[in-house]
N, C-alpha and C positions, 0 to 999 in steps of 0.2 A: 529411527531405530528405537523400539520400545524397551522398557526395563524388563528383564527376565524375572520369572517367578522364583520363589525360594522354597517351594514345596519339596519334601523328601520323596524320592522316587518310590513307587509302589513296590511292595515286596522286599524292601531293603531296610536294614536297621538304620538307626540314626547316623547321619554323616554330615559333613560340611555342606551348607547350602550352595547351590550352583551360583557362580558369580555372574552378575549381570554383564552384558556385553560392554566393551569399551570402544568408544569412538573417539574421533579427534576432538569432540566437544566434551568428553568426560565419560564417567561411568553411568550406564543406564540412561542415556539422554533420551528425553521424550520426543515424540514426533506427532504431526497433525493426525487427527482421527480419520479413519476410513469408514465407509458405510456400504452395506449391502443393499439397504433400502434407500432409493433415490429421493423418495418423499421426505424421509427423515433427514437426509442430507440437505435437502432444500430448506427445511425449516431451521436446521442448525446454521446454515450459511446466512439466511435472512436475519437470524438473531445476531450473528457476528457483524453483519452489515449495519444493523440498527445501532449496535454498540459503537461501531466505527464513527458514525455520525455524532454520537454523544461525545466521543473523544475529540473529534474535530471542533465541535461546538465549544467544549470546555477550554480549548486552546486558542479560541478566537480565529479559527480558520474559515469563518464565514464572512461574506460581504454581501449583505442584502439577500438577494435571491440567487446569487452566483454559487457555483460549485456543485459537484456531483461525484458520488462514489457508486460503482456498479459491481454486481457479481454476474457471472455467466450462469444461467440456470442449468443445474445438473441433469434435469429431466429432458429439457428441450434446449440444447446448447446453442441454438441459433436465436435464442431470446435472452433477455437480461432483466435483472431487477435494478430499479433506480429510485432515487428519492423523488417524491412528488414536488413539482415546481411551487415554491413559495412556503413550504413547511420548514420550520426551524430545525437546524441540525440538533440543537440541544434538547429537543423534545421528541425526537424521532422514535417511532415504535415499529416493531416488526410488521404489524398490521397496516401501517401507513404505506409501506413500500409498494411499488407498482411494477408489474412485469410487462415488458413491451417487446415487440419484434424489431428487426433492424430498420424498418421503415417508420418506427415510432408509433405503431398501432398498439393501443392499450389492450392487453389480454386479460388482466385481472389485477386486483389490488385494492387499496384503501379508498376512502371517500373522495379525496382530492386526487383527480386523475390528470391534472395538468402536467405536461412533460416539458422539460428544458430541451429544446431542439438541438442546441449545441452539444448537450450531453450525449444525445443519441448519435450524432455525427462523429464525435470524437471516439466514443467507445465502440461503435460499430466498426470503424476502420481498424481499431486496435484488435478487437476480437477476431476479425476476419483474417488479419495478418499474423496473429500469434495464437495458435491453438493451445499453447502452454499457459496462457494467461487466464486466470479465473476471476480476477478482481482488478479494478483500476480506480484510481482516485485523482481528482483534480479540483483544486479550489484556489482562492485568491488570498493566500496568507501573506502577511506583511513583509517578512524579510526575503522571501523568494521573489516577491514582486519588486522589491528594491534591488536585489541582486540581478534580476533579469534585465534591468536597464543598462547594465555595464557591457553587455555583449561579449562576455568572455566565458571560457569554461571555468568551472569551480576548481580552484587550486586544491591540491591534496596537501593540507598543512597540518593534519593531526591524525592520530590513530583512528578516530571515528570516521574521518573522511576517507580512509583507506577502503572502507566498505563500498565505496563508489569508484574505486580505481578502474579505469577503462570500462565503466559500467554506467556512465551518465552522459546522455546526449544533449544537444541543444538544437533549437530550431528558430527560424525567424517568425516574426509576427505577421499574420495574414488576415487580421480582422476577426470578428465574431464568426464562429463556425456554425453557420445555419444551413448552408447548402454547399454543393460543389465538392471539391476534392480536398479541402483543408484537413479534414479528419484523416484521409488517406496519407496526406503529406506528413502529418504528425506521426502516424504509425511508421512510415518509411524512415523518418528521421530517428525515431526511437530504435528501430532495428531490433536486435536481440537484447538490448539493454533493459534495465529495470526502472529507469527514471529518465526524464527529459525536462530541461529547463526551457520553457517557452518564452522567448525574448519579448520583453515589454508586456508580459502577461503573468506568468507564474510557473507552476510546476505540475507535472503529472507523474505518478508512479504506478507500476503494474507488477503483479506477481501471481504465483499459483495459489496463494492463500490471502484471505482478508487481512490477517494479522501482519504478514510481511509487507503487504501494500501500505498499511497504516504506519508501520514502523519506519519504512523507507521515507515516507512523506514527512513524518515528524522529525526524523533525524536530519533530513536535508534542510528543512526550515531552520533548525538550530545551526547547522553548518553555514548556511547563508548569513545568519546573524553573527556568527563567530567571524566569518571572513570580512563582513562589513565593519565590524568593530576593529579588527586588526588593520584594515585598510585606513580607517580613520586615525588610528594610533600612529601610523607612519606617514600621515599627510598625503595619502593616496599614491605613494610610491611603491608599486608592486615589487620592485627590485629589492626592497628591504624586508620582504616577507619570506621566511625560510620555508621551503616546501620539502616534503618527505621524499627521499630518494626513490626512484622508480622501482628498484629491486626490492626495497623494503615495503613499499606500498603494495606491490604484487603479492608478496608473501603474506602480509597482514590481511589482505583481501580474502585469502583462503580460509581464514578463521571468522572474519566479520561480515563478508559480503555475500555469502552463499544463501540460498533460499531458506534453509533450516535456521540459520542465524537470525534472519529477519523475523521468521515466525516466532521463535522463542523469545527474542528480544522484546516483542510486543506484549508478552504475558503480563508484566506489571501494570501496563496501561489498561488492559482489559480486566484484570482483577480489580483495579482501582475503580473503574466505572461501574463494575458489577456491584461492588460494595456500596459505593456512594449513592447509586440509584436503586438499590435493592432489585436490580435486573428489571426495572419497570419498562425498559425498552423491548422486552420479550412479549409484551401485551399485544 
């Protein structure tokens, strides 16, 4: 819901400006941009994707060559843009990104056109199962890797965790996803949720915008850190950790867990990386 203008109506004398619309998020709350030109949208999304890698790199969400973030191409939605295999997250540029089809065939992109096969398999299964998803992220961040070894759902123990109330899945480890149905199994386990903890592996988030996808990932990494800290503080006794009541978690989710909340919550991170890098990722 965009902010309404304050112009005086034509043909009328001075009057009070029209009030911007009010939503549950406040007055004149912004919304993701829309595009009539799909080529313009493609370049915008690629820029956001390159910035997303910079954000992940700055937070140490890389592990050698592992990890991938993709966007569904707005012009040819049965193709996706992905990071080239072996390029640093911290130096990613829009011109480095590679567009591939669901078989992993490279259609266009930067000089390095090596592709992570696991990324294709995981994201293909997700995009085929979820037409609403426009971006997905998976990497090997430290605290989600640690939490994923516990084999339990993430407890809802804080206000921030309520954003994932009944919206976070789990799945068993099936090895490196190179062929077969593992990517499909991950998509099935995710269902309609926005995130999934991959046991003995790490985390995957998915959303209708790059920004929400990134925010859900960053937030979950922090929540895993918080829970591991709390668990250590009580000597591993889960019974000593107080969880948020279900009715309170469900109500709080309505403010913190919706797609628009995720999109807007990412704004500070994207503003920060734009300023710190002088938007060099748009090259």
